[in-house]
C-alpha positions as CSV (number, residue, x, y, z in Angstrom):
1,T,18.1,46.8,129.9
2,T,15.3,48.1,127.5
3,D,15.0,48.6,123.9
4,L,16.2,52.2,124.2
5,Q,18.7,51.6,126.8
6,R,20.1,49.4,124.0
7,L,19.7,52.1,121.3
8,E,21.3,54.5,123.4
9,G,24.6,52.0,123.6
10,L,24.8,51.6,120.3
11,I,24.4,55.7,119.0
12,A,27.4,56.4,121.7
13,S,29.5,53.2,120.4
14,L,29.2,54.8,116.4
15,D,31.1,56.7,114.7
16,A,30.2,59.5,112.8
17,P,28.6,59.3,110.0
18,Y,25.9,57.3,109.6
19,I,22.3,57.4,109.5
20,L,19.8,55.3,112.1
21,C,16.2,54.5,110.9
22,G,14.0,52.9,112.6
23,D,10.1,52.4,113.9
24,F,10.2,53.9,117.1
25,N,6.7,54.4,118.1
26,A,7.8,57.9,119.6
27,H,6.2,61.7,119.6
28,S,7.9,64.6,120.4
29,P,7.3,68.0,118.6
30,T,11.3,67.5,117.8
31,W,10.3,65.5,114.7
32,G,6.7,67.1,113.8
33,S,4.3,65.2,116.7
34,S,2.0,67.7,118.3
35,H,2.3,66.0,122.1
36,T,5.3,64.2,123.3
37,S,5.0,60.0,124.7
38,K,7.1,59.0,127.4
39,R,9.4,57.0,124.6
40,G,9.2,60.4,122.6
41,S,11.0,62.1,125.6
42,M,13.3,59.4,126.1
43,L,14.4,58.8,122.5
44,D,14.6,63.0,122.5
45,S,16.8,62.9,125.5
46,I,19.2,60.2,124.2
47,L,19.8,62.0,120.9
48,T,20.2,65.7,122.7
49,S,22.6,64.1,124.9
50,N,24.9,62.3,122.3
51,N,24.9,65.6,120.1
52,R,22.5,63.6,117.3
53,C,19.8,65.9,114.7
54,V,16.8,64.3,113.6
55,L,16.2,64.7,109.7
56,N,12.5,64.3,109.6
57,D,11.4,67.4,107.9
58,G,8.0,67.2,109.7
59,P,5.3,65.5,108.1
60,P,3.6,62.5,109.5
61,T,5.4,59.1,108.5
62,F,2.6,57.4,109.7
63,L,-1.5,57.7,108.2
64,K,-4.2,55.2,110.4
65,G,-6.9,53.7,108.2
66,D,-9.1,57.3,108.2
67,G,-6.9,58.9,106.6
68,C,-5.2,61.2,109.9
69,N,-1.8,60.8,111.1
70,S,-1.1,58.9,114.2
71,C,0.8,62.1,115.8
């Protein structure tokens, strides 16, 4: 199993309410990225299929050394 498959199992087993936090290294417009990565698409699908929402309000959560965001 992959990390995302284990995450999907965890999400499906949790009773609401909860807040799930992590450094997923996944890009998706759902949480403010300008593009979608494979990992982002998979994570977005997992969240959607489990009726979960994203609380990020859009600003990048990481800046590279040159001050640019990683999205």
